GUPADREN-801037 format. One record per residue: x, y, z of N, C-alpha, C, O in turn. Coordinates in pm, whole numbers, plus 50000, padded with zeros to 5 digits. Layout:
N
XYZXYZXYZXYZ...
END
This chain:
531
152595411916206151095408516156150945420416089151235430916146150445420115958149965424915857148615433015912147845426515982148325445715885147415450615902145795445115888144725447515944146205437315795144475425615738144425416015891143565413815977145925411615865145505399615974145275404316106144715397116189145655416216134145345420216295144325425416282143875428616392143445429216169142085433116211141265416816170140275413416235141665410216087141045396716047140935391516239139865389816298142565389616312141995386116456141435387316560140925378916633141565402116571140405410516628138835405916578137965399116633138875412416458137465409016406137155395816439136365394716533137685382816375137495372016429137045371016555135835369916576137885371316648137655368216786136405376716839135485371216899136425388316817135225394416835133815389116775132845388716850133735386316685132835377016623132345364416725131135362716737133135356916789132895347916889132135355817011131085352317067132855366217037132485374317125131055373917127130355369017215130575381116991129225384616995128565375416914127845381316834128505361316901127665353716871127615346417038126425345117065128255342717126128105344917254127125355817333126435353017431127205367917273126195377917340124895373417268123845373317331124925369117121123705368417056122795357717175121685360817218123475346117210123295336717263122465342517433121335340117476123495349917485123035357217599121395367217572120235365617611121875374217512120545387817445119445379117431118465383117494119235364617346117885360417314117675352317470116535354417511118395344717555118105345617695117425352217778116595349117864118015364717731117925377317820116495381017757115705385117843116055380517646114785381717597113765375117634112705380817658113925361017645113005348517650112725350817846111695346117896113725357917929113635358418059113425369418135113015369518252113775381018050113245392118155112625396318055111815403818111112285397617889111425402617820111265421017792112225423917720110745429017810110805446017804109975446317900108995453117873109965442117995109115448718114109815459018228110755465918188109495459718332110255472218397111505466618484112365474618521111595456218507113025446718564113895444018448115085441318469113385444618312114695446618227114935462718222115955466818277114425468318185114395484318187115165491118330116025499918319114885487518420115685489518515117265484018517118145491218565117615468418452118525462818454119835468518355121055468418370118985473118255119595479218131120295494818168121435498718140119385500818229119795512618290121245510718349122255516518310121125500018467121785493318574123365490818497124455494218544123155485118392124585477718277124705491118137125295489418030124015502918175124565512618057125795519218098126605520818007126205524518245126895527518299128235522918269129005528918194128555509318343129525505618325129675499118189130805494718166128865497718104129055493517973129955507317907130965507517836129115518117964129845533217889131475532817922132385537017850131555528118020133235528918034133785518917998134945521117963133285502517986133715492017895134045500817742135125499417685133175507917699133385512917580134645521817553135445520317461134645530817648135545542217646136845540017688137765548017670136965525017768138295528017811138925511317736140055509317690138045503717743138365489017673138575493217500139385488617421137645502317482137495502817333137715517017261137175518517152138375526217309137665540917322139185551817393140285551717340138995556417463139555566217481141215564617553142245570317515141025553117687142405545917737143335548817637144225557117619142775537917570143695531217450144065538817393145275537917372143385550117336143955559917219144935566517338146125563417341144705570317377145725579117483146905571817533148045576217537146495559817571148205553417693148885547517528150065550417508148075538717405149095531417299150225540917286151205539717360150135551617184150895560217150152145560317226153275557517186151675565217373152525572617476153485555717493154715556317491152955545217505153585532117516154105528517422154925519617439153925532917296154495526717180156195530617189157255525317222155485548017120156935553817192157985549517243159065547417187157575547717391158675544617482159195530917444160415529117441158475522517418158945510517360159675507817258160365497717269159735512617178160475514517033161375527817072162435527217010161315536517134162105548617125163515543617256164725543217232162985541217361163895537317489163785524817507164615522117594163245515817477163385499517518162215496617581161475506117602161775482917628161335475117729161285479817846160125479917887161995483617916162215483318082161585498818065160615500018140161855511717984161385524817997159725524417996158935530218071159385512517849158035512717871157315506117963156155510017976157775494518051157255490418203157045498918263155895501018301158145507718298158015514118404156765525218410156065528718506156755529518258155385539718224154035534418271153125540518326154135518718228152545514418278152415507018412151355501418439153385506818491153585507218606153275520218675152485520418769153805530018637153475547018688152145544718656151465545218759151465542418554150165546918493149025538918577147955543518614149545525118598148525512018682148535519518828147415521118876149665524518907149735532219078148685541019037147595538719090148735550918953147435559618967146345559218932145555568118966145935547818848144555542018794143905537818951142835540419006145005530818987144445521019104143995530419237143045526419305144585541119268143855546819334143045558519304142255562219391143115564919192141855572819106140385562819108139215566619119140725553819099139795546519031139225541419189138075541619233140005538719231139235536319421138435546719498137435544319566139055559919478137945572719550137055570019451135965566119493137145570819348136015575919245134695565219241133515568219224135365550219266134275538319299133155540719422132005536419435134265552119531133415552619668132315562119629131105562119652133335572519543132385585019548131145582519476130185587819532130805574919349130065571819266128965561019342127785563919326129225550319414128585544819517127635556019605126405556419593128405564919695127565573019765126235580119666125065582419693126845581619577126145593919463125275582419344125395584019222124595573219393124475565219274122495567319261121775563719168122115573719385120895579119317120875592819245119935596919177121835598419266121485611319166122485608619010122585617518926122995598019000123305590118894122785585918798122975587718678121635575818897120365568818834119445578218807118445574918743119615593118856118105602818827119025606618704118265611418619119875606618673120625617718534120395606518418119965609618307120835588818467120785583018350119605580518286119565579418163118195579118389117005574318368116005586818454115195584718544116235595018416115385605418478113695600118514113145599718624113245597118401111845593118377111475580318530110305579618566112185574318579112185562918644111515571718790110805566318875111945585318790111895590218914110605591618977110545594419097109315589418892107985589318869107425576218919106225573818931108355568318945108445553018976108795550019057109525540519026108845551719186109695547619299110495531519320111665530019354109535521119290109975508419308111105505819184112125499219204110835510919077111215510618946112945513318978113925506118958112775530619051113895536719050114715533619149115865537219122114575526719289114965521019389115345504419346116085497119411114785501719247115725489419162116705493919092117855489619106116415501719018117545507518922118695512519001119815509818956118635518419098119705522619227120575508919256121765508219228119635495619332119815486419395121065479819255122275479819277120545475519142121265473419011122585477118992123555469818976122505491818998123875499118962124845498919071126005501019036124575496319222125275494519287125815482119280126805482119353125615469119216126115458419207126835457619056127725450319014126165466919001127325465918854128375476818861129145476018765128565483918919129645494718916131045495718937131815504218893131315483619025133165480119056133445472218936134485465918953132695469118771133185463518700134205475218630135205472718563133535492218674134295504218570135925502118639136945504618576135905498418743137725494518814138145484018738138945485418645137585472418775138085461118670138685462718518139775459018476137595469418449137575472718325138675480318276139425476518187138755492518345139925502118360140925495918298141205495118178141625489818431142815479118453142975466418363143885458218373142185466218294142055454418219142335461318068142885454017985142005474318031142235480317925143695484417897144305484917791144215488418070145675489718065146445478218025147485481417967146285467718036147135456518040146655454417885147555454617801145565452817847145365454617673145675460317584145565455217473146175472817602146765483417556148285481417562149025489417505148765471017631150035468817631150275458217546151335458417484149585450017533149595437517469149895440517301150765436617223148305452317284148155456717139149395462617070149655462616950150325469317208150895474017141152735465017102153675467117025152415455917198153565447717133152615433617040152835421617056151795438416964151555435916824150705420816892150645412016806150085416917024149695408417048147935411317072147405412917182147375411616970145755416216973145085404917037144465409717131144885390417032144525380117041143515380817179142285379717178144555383517317143765383017454143025392817507142305391617606143235406617417142355416117496141075416817393140095422017448140865413017263139635408717213138945398617212137935396917144139785385317343139025376617367138085378117501137065372317537139045390417571138145393317707136835394717721136225389017811136095404717607134415403517665133765390217620132535390317627134285379617579133815368017550133765360617751133065351617798134525366917798133925360517955132645366118013131865360018086132525380317966131305385718006130435380917991129725378918090129965376017852128765369117776128855353017845127795349317895129755345417852129725334117927128975334618065128005327318086129475343718161129305342918271127835346518302127145342318394127525354918207125815363518236124825351618195123755349318251125495342818062124985329818018124725319818110123745312418109125695319818193125385309618325124735312818446124285305418533124775327118433123545333818534122245329718526121435325718610122205332618327120495334718349120175315218337119005311318332121115307018335120755294318334120535289618465119515282818473121165290918568121115292918719119915299418807119585297018923119425307818719118445317918782117425309018825117335306818945116425302018724115535292118773116115283918854116165289518964116585273618858117065264618909117345268719085117255259719168117695282919128118655283719223117545296019286117825300719396116345300819217115465305319252115895324519305115475331919393116995326019186117145340119201116575347519062116725341418956115925361119060115455368418973116395368218857117535365518895116315370118742117015369818666118235379418643119425377918614116975395218685118155402118696118955403918767119985409618733118765399818884120075400918991120945391118940122065393518983120935383018881122075373818832122145380818731122915373618667121965388118674122725391418549123935404918609125105408018584122825409618699123685421918786125105418518846126135424618820124955405818946125885400018989127395398518874128565402318885126685391518771127455384518677128255396418634129445394318610127825407718622128835420118539130455419518630131545416418583130095424418796131515427218810132055412218850132335413018969132315399218805132305390018822133375383818699134455377918698132255389618581133085390018477134055398418450135035395718381133745411318517135315419318528136435415818565137485418618506136275406018716137465400318772138255390518693139475388818695137385384618626137635371818516138375380318416139515375818411138265390118336138745396818257140335402418271141335404318203139815403618415141705411518436142275400218473143415402618433142365385718537143025374618604143205372518445144405370418428142635372318338142615367818225144155376118117145055372218042143735387118164144435399418075145985397618163146945398218086146315395618299147335396818371148235383818361149465383318372147325373118336148125359818257148905364418124150105365518098147805366618055148545370617924149895379217899150885377417828149495389917993150335398617966151975394818043153035400218010151775382618167152665377018225153605366818120154775363118131152605364018014153215351417940154055361917776154635358717672153705372517831154435382017729155505389517757156065397517682155885385417921156985392817960156875405917995157735414817995155515406218032155325423418099154655419318246153425419418247155105417018331154485417218485155085432218512156165437518486153595437718590153495451318615153655446218797153065436918853154605455418851154195458619000153765471319029153965481418962152925469719172152515482719188153415490819278154055488019380153235502119205154615514519250153495523719369152275522719386154535532619435153505546019513153005554519364153735557519270151935556419375151405563719300152025579719310151925586919409152655583219185153035596019143152935601319018153275594818920152495612719009152215621718865153985626018816154705635718840154105617218763155265615818681155115625018541154075628418486156095627018513155815634718383154705625818240153855630018161155275613118267154575602418190153005601818192152235601218097152755602318321151435598518384150645611118337149575611318276151545623218387150395633918338150105634518183149105637218117151115631618159150545635317970149795625717945148945628317861149775611718001148685602817991147245607718026146295608417949147275610318130145925621218140145365629918092144185631518059146645638618087146165648317952145445648717841144445655217811146235639117767145165634217648144335625717689143835619217597143865622517825142895609917832141695617017824140685612317771141785631217888140675637018002139765642517848138555644617843140755643917732139545650217646139065638117567137875635817544140185629817525139615619617472139095608417497139205597917435138315611517619136765607017690135415607117645134525598617645135515620217603134395628717519134795621917366133985614817305136115625017315135925623117160136195608717117136085606516997136515598917196136645584017189134945578317186134525569517111133965587717311132855580017355131905588217306131175592217397131525593417171130855601217146129565596717121128615603517162129325583917046128475573617015127755570817151126595574117176128655563817242128225557817405127325573317477126225573017534128015583317457127055594017524125955595417458125015596017537125555596317320124505596117270123775588717307122785593317364123935571517292122975564317352122495562817539121565557017594123595570717589122915573717732121855586217720120895585817797121945597217630120765605017588119785598617550118665602917580119915586517471119105582517419118365575017547117225578417578118985566017611118275559917722117755570517866116945565817946118195581717883117435589317951116125593517882115145591717954115875598617764114905606717698113675590017720112565592217767113935579817694113405568617632112525563917789111475557717806113395569217873112895565118013111475571018070110825568718172111335577517986110325589418006108935587917891107945595017876109385575117819108275574317708107925558417805108655554017894106385550917746106175540817815106905525417866107965523017807106625518617931107215509217978107775500317857106955493117800109265500117808109635494917705110365497417640111005490317563110435510517662111175519617514112775515817579113465510217494113435517717702114435515617680114755502217661115855501717606114255490017684114475476617635114235475117475114865466217417113675480417427113405479517290114905487117226115515482017131115255497317281116645503817194117525495817255118315491917170117765491617355118745481117423118835471217334119805471217258118015462317328117975449717231118255452917080118645443917006118035467417027118315469516903119775474916883120465474716781120065479817008121345484017015122415471917039123545473716995122225464417081122765450717080123015443916918124165442516876122105441016857122435440316728123335446616641124245441116578123055458016641123825469216601124865469816622125685469516531125285470916767126745464816780127965456516731129195457316743127095448316673127705438216630128905442516479130065438216483128505449716379129265454616313130245463716320131235465616250129605471616461130535480316455131215478116561131715488316609131435467816619131985459516718133105452616638134245457216641132805442316572133635434016441134365439416397135515434916390133975453716336134395459416204135055472616271136265473716290134245481116298134685491116371136275497616488137195505716483135485483216612136865481816658138025474216623139185478116630137555461816579138885457016491139685465716417140905466416437139005473716320140205478516235140275493416312140965500716242139875499816417140445506216502141345505516574142185514416589141315489716661142365487816743143675483716677144805485316725143275476816527144135473116439145365483016379146585481816373144555492016343144875505316272145765512816396146925514616362145495516816515146195528316571147935523116612148865531216609148065512116641149755508516648150445510316542151565515316547149755505916408150465511016294150445521416268151625523916242149665533416249149585544116227150645553916306151215563616256150795547916470151615558816572152985551616517153985558716504153055537916484154895542416437155165546016288156295547016241154015547716219154315555116087154305571516135154725581216072153935571316214153805592016237155525587616311156505591516248155655582416396156895583616457157915583016368158795591616378158005573216268158895570816184159055585016043159885585315952158095593816068157785602115984157665598815816158115606115727156825584015795156705577315707155455577915619154695568415598155335591615565154285599115450153415589415445152365586515503154585581915299153185572515220152865559815343151795553815354153985558015422153135545715498151835549415572150965541315605151815560515590150645567315665149675568015560148615562815593149705573715421148365575015311148115560815292147065557815236148645554615317148465533515276147745530915374146535528315366148365531215471147455525115627146055526115631145315516515654145575541415600144635552515614143415547215548142325542515579144345551015403143665542515285143025526615329141845523615319143515522715351143275507915354142545504815484141835494915489142695513615600141845512715671140205517915658139245513415719140225524415599139215530815544138195518615417137035514415408139465517215342138855504015240138345491715290137675484015220138795488715470138555474915503136935479515568135985471815583136965492115594135835498315649134085497115534132965492215552134705503915434133715502415342133525487815318132455483215356134085482415281133995463015232133045456815364131995450315363133575459915436133005451115552131145457015616130125450515633131545476615641130525481315678129475480515625128445478415689129515482515468128245490515393127375477615399126465479715479127285463215337127005457115371126285450615497125255444015503127125454315586126635446515717124915457515753123935453315814125055470515695124515479615736123145479915647122055484815675123625471915514122295470815428121205464115479120035467715492122015449115517121685437915559120495441815681119305438815687121135447515750120395449715884118945463015848118035466315925119165466715740117895479915704116805473415641115615476615640117505462115580116155456715472115915446015554114965440715496116145439315650115525426615727115675427915840116295418115882115375436815941115965440516057114215427816191114195424116308113215426616073112275423616174112315409216160111895402916257112735402516059113565384616098114425383816179114245375816271115585391216173116405394616289116155389716420116475379716484115425400816439114625402016566113915390516633113975385916747113145387016514111975378916536112765364016588112405357616687113765360916512114335348616511115225349116684114835342816783116255356616679117015361916795116365361116876116425350316934115245372916940114805369217067113385367517098113005367317215112525366216993111065365517046110785353617081111205343517024110005354017184109565340917255109425345217423109775355517479108755332817479108925336817626108005353517621107005357717563108965358817712108625371517779108805381417690108525392617731109275380017554109395388517477108545387817349108955380717257107395394717335106435396417274106515397017104107685398117067105575396616997105285397916903105465417116861106125423016776104705420916949104675436816961106295445717004106795455916956106695437717099108345442817102109045437616986109935445616959109045427416901109845423516803109605440016745110375449616750108065438716682108185450016569108745464616642109195474116577108625464216764109115481416802110775478516800111455485116721111345470016874112455467516835113295465616700114525464616696112445465416588113045461516475112945472916397113645474216296112165481016433112225493816383113175502716421113665509916334113705503916582114625508516625116035503116511116655507916415116035492116583117435488916469117425488616313118425484216257116535492316250116785499616142116805516416112116975522616008116515521116261117305535916264118165535216302118995540616228118805529016430120165525916456121055522916301122025530116278120695513216211121755510416123122255520316020123065517515932121635533716042121585544215937123455548115976124305550715891123645547616101125275553716119126445542416109127625545416091126065532216119126815521516124128205523016073129295521316129127745528215904128965533715856129985539415910131165536815928128855552715943129415561915961130575563416126131525571116135130035552316250131015551716356132275541916311133335541116374131935534316185133465527616148134655535616114135835534416147133825546716016135015557715926135495560616046136445554616094134925569616102134995574116222136135569516325136955577116377136035556716343136955550116440138215553916364139215558616420138095550916195139425552416114139605564916118140805567116133138965574916111139515587916077139885590216249140895597216242139655588616368139925592816504141215584816498141995593716532141735577516485142785568716469144405579116401145595580016430143605584016320144605592916231144975605016359146085608316399143905609016394144605620016531145095615816648146085621516694144445604716720145085597016804146925591216792147815590116877146875588816660148115585616651149285596016660150365592816710149075607016619149695618716652149165626116785148995638316789148925617116897148785626217010147805634917037147775643517125146975632116955146165647116945144545642216991143765638216904144135642917138142745640317157141845653617178140675653317215142555664917150142015677617167140955681617053139905687417082141335677916912140585679116819138985675916794138005683316792139145660616774138275652816798137495653016943136685643716950137555660717051136535662317125135845678317092134725679517140136265688317031135665697416981134765692016958133645693817008135245680416838133995675816731132825670816809131625673116796133385664516879132345655916990131235664717051130045661517057131795676517097130855684317171129815693717116129025701517169130195689116941129245698616893128265684616853127045685116839128965674516840128005662116770127125658016901126135651016883127405661217005126265657217141125495667317145124295665017152125915679217141124505690317090123645686917007122435688617021124375680016878123265680816774122345668516811121155667616780123085659416880122275645316892120585652016990119375651716966121455657117098120335660117210118965669517096117765666717101119415677717026118625684816994117615677616876116395679416869118405669216786117815660016735116715650316835115485649316833117575645216906116375637817006115605641117045114615634017063115665652617074114135664417132113205666916999111995666417022113505669116889112655672116802112205657116708111585657116602112705645916777112495631416690111345626616797110265621516770111925629816935111155615517050109315620717036108355614117075109295635216965107405635816959106925630216865105995623016898107225630216724106485621016596106545610516588105665603416537108485603216678108685588216589108805581716761108705569416768108945586716852108995577216992110665575116990111675581516961110365564317031111345555417065112585555416941113715557916984112495553316815112465550716681113255565316690114345565016633112935576416743113495592216689114645588316790115675594516760114825580116902115835585916996116785574816934117825574416999116745564216811117365554616785118045561316642119235559616615116915571016536117855577716485118635588616457119345591216360118305596616589119355604716619121065603016581121815608216499121205592116697122725592116688123265587516577124445590116552122485580016491123005573416358122855584116284123935585516228122015594416244122725609816179123235617916221123625626316140123475620016337125025625516381126375619516366127525624116362126015611316362127535598616342128155605316214129385606316203127435609116135127905612616001127825626515991127835630115873127735639116106128045645716103129705644616144130735648616090129475638716240131125631316326132055629616230133045636916218131785619816159132495617316008133105632815956134245637415963132095637315914132065652015818133485661815886134355667215818133375661916041134005672316110135435667016143136315674616184135635654216124136975646316142137445648516036138375656616037137005642215894137075645215787137715658915735138635660615656137115666015789137355684215795138615689815840139395697815788138605682015979139875684216024141165680616028142045686316091141315668115940142485658615890142375669815760143155679015784141695671815639141905680715535142635690715591143845690615570142145699915662142415711215705143745712115759144395722515757144155701015806145525700615854146985691415737148135688115766146155690315604147055681715518147565670915534148575666615479146365662015674146445648115677145595642115637145575631215695144385643415525143665634515489144245629715340143855631815225145255622915392145685620315207145055607815215144995599415305144595608215102144335594615043144555587814906144175593214802145205575514908145315568714739143905565514689142955561714758143925569014490143145563314439142345551114465141125550214468143095543514481142715530314485141295531514583140235526114554141495538414685140295534614758138975544114673137825539914662139285552814638137835557214545137635548714453136505544514427138705544814389138035529914307137335520614344136275516214300138215516814456137655501614564136045504614590135235495414585135675517714617134185524414743133255519814640132425511714681133135524414453131955523614404131635511914379130465507914374132975502914354132725485914333132215479114448131915467314437132125483214524131765476814704130325484014666129605474014652129735492014648128565496514667127565491714535126345492614539128485485714399127365479114329127145469514432126075468514491128365461114459128135444814520126965448214610125915442414584126985455514699125575459114807124695457514711124025447114712124535464814633123195469714588122885454314544122105449214625123225446714455123515434514396122695423914527121725416714505123305425314649122985413914745121965422214835121345415614919121725436114828120025436914889118855428614815117815423814862119475428414654118555423514569118175407714599117095402114578119115403714642119245387214650118455383514809117835373214835118755397214916118195391815006116265394915027115455389115100116095406014933114775406914927114225394914806113325397514726114735385314811114025377814659114085366714768113185358414759114925365014864115255350414979114045353115088113415343715136113795365015117112865366015246111415365215163110395362915227111385366715055109855365414983109855349714983109015343315047110775344414911110315326214919110305319415014109865307915016110895326615127111555320315273110285324415394110135317115492109515335215375108525341515440108155329215537108495326215651107425324415453106505314715555107455307815675106995306215788108595304415645109355297815715109925304015838110335298115938109885321015807110525325415916109725333916039110105343716103108425325916047107645329116172106205320016151105485318516052106135315116278105095304216327105675288816304105115278516267106965291716341107065278916294108655275916431109305284916484108825261716451109895258816503111365267316532112145271516446111455268016645112625278916611114115270416543115035276716490114115259916554114985256216469114855256916314115885257616246113685256816258113475260716125113495272816120114075275616015113075285116192113275295116178114905298416134115455303416036115305293416252117325295616230117815294116093118495301216018117195281316082117515277615935117315283415812118115285615720115975286015825115905300215712116435313015708116715318715602116635319315847117505329615835118655331515826119235342215807119245316715843120705313615825120875311115663121875316015609120095304915596120155304415500119945315315396120415312415286119225329615406119455342615365120465348015384120845356015299121375345115518122395350215562123565345315452124375352415392123405332515446124295326115381124265330515213125355331815158123135332715140123245335715021123855354715012124515361514934123195356715135123445370515122124995372815099125525379615011125645364815209127585365715231127855360615085128605367715018127465351515039128375346314914128125355114769128865356314671126875360214794126415366114651127475383114658127845389014556127755387914801128205401314808129465397614800130065406714743130595384114841131515384914816131895381414671132925385214615130815372914612131425370314483131145382814382131875383814283130485388814396130165403614339131445410814362132075414514264131865413014474133075420714532134005412314450134895419514403134095402214422135755394914330135135401114203135955407314136133705400914146133465402414020133685415313960133985415713841133535428014039133785434614029135015444614028135275454813964135645437514123136955438514168137445449714302138495455014340136075449514342135905454214546137335449914601138285456814637137135433214594138065431114678138805418914559138065413114480139995416914560140365402514462141195394414593141875399014685140835381914562141215374014612142725375214645143145379614752143425371414554145015371014575145365382614674146305379614748144765397414698145345406414729144755401414861145525406714940144005395514924143605393815018144465382815089144935383815203144555376015034145595360315069147115371115107147605371415220147615378415002148905386715051148975397815151149985401915208147805401915162147465411215298147715403815422148345408515517147125389915420147255382215537147945374315542147555364815611149045373415491150495367615516151095373815593150735385515605152355368915686152875373415812153785384515724154105381415609154115395215770155235401915717156935393215734157175385515827157925396615629158865389815609160205400115747161375397115772159555409315790160425416215838160955410316024161615414616119160275400015991160465394816131160195399116278160725394016377159015412116279159005420916404157815418216429157035412116356157545424116571156405418416576155125434216576154155433616653155315446416488154545453216530154065450916378154845449116284152545451316369151925451916244152435462916106152745474616127152445459316025153145468915883151615468915800150745460315807151585479815729150445486215689149955479315561148735479915542150705472915469150355466615358151605455415294152735456115341151385448115217152235440015149152835447315026152085452514943154175447515013155055457014913154475449614758154265437914726154385458314708153825453214552152375454714487151915455014373151925455314612149855452114587150085466314523150805475814554148875463114384148735477314317148035487114388147255483814478148235500214353146865508014401145855510514330144895516414379
END
């Protein structure tokens, strides 16, 4: 599978997941709105969602996959499977103890996550209760990540990318049943989290069985391989999760603002996560196995080509997404969320937060690519040093901006400090002589910016023409109007990309072709493609 095909596989399935997520979030906004129950649920959901991002999309995969890949290609499948079983045994033991400890300490945990809730005993108690329900998701998603990393190393990206769809489907079902069953929506949503986690674990176990990788549970032992894994994992949790930790800081500070601030940030981040997940996670997921193999082979030319193409894909897909969210946040929020308990005031507040968040989208995606260059070399320590600097900067910037800008300042801070993270990662690679990029990347970048500028012009013109159909109309009319703007923007952008040479259809078609080497490991590019 080529790099582009792998990115398309992960990105396409993730897009399906995010569409299902939009449906869930739209229902959630209408059922919950932005009141105290919504704020309490989002705090309870933030903790397991943090671990989902760290383990399913970040630190665990970054630490485990290169080790598993090295065993697989260096010593064969039996040795790789033994490493996975040893990791599984220790993880089950550790997660069981950690889950019990966290359950006992949940009041303290919630006080840390949302210290502002302590002034409202009822809301604080509700957040603790919901957190007890959602927290088992941590253990389930951690084990799911282990199985998913195995499949990614085997070149099978689809099952792991599809797993989050189950979470959305379970929560959609819960919301729709909450009324007929007479159970509050926030309670149904909370119980849906661990139910979905169990469904995801079963899904991944079946996928591993089909791939011939059935793991048996061994007696937990700290073997050299397991010690190496956790040595890489510990700093990687902070390095890979810097954005999520920044969101936690924002959630805590937002809990001190008037009711609704936590929800505004959560709803805005849901839309902000669309390009970051579809593009950033897809590129990072597909890139890491390729870079790991190239590093093990000592293929400097292959490393340069793979890293350059990863950054090229990041710019090609990330820049237009950022521009669109910054130019038209209001119409998007209004069509997706407004209605029922979600008011026009909530739409305006959420749109402002989305616009601020969007500033950091290109930085987040670029950081995924640059981080993969460290992780492929089994280096998780350098990114964590940079992450500490970024976290401190985010705290200081959030405290500086919350006064004049309120919740919008809390959305702006992680976006700005994400660019600091990119600068530090790039500097770290350059200092080691590992930021080796080809000329084609720089040539394509300015062409992409020209295409983005043209797309923005079309969006502004389309919004002006269709403005009367985007508000105060039946929902189907509003959806059709917004869809028209989006389709025009997409057609304009890719047409301009073809005209300027930012992306050439023949090259994309060649990249998407399966390689002829017969192997299951992704390759970086198609031979003969011009630089």
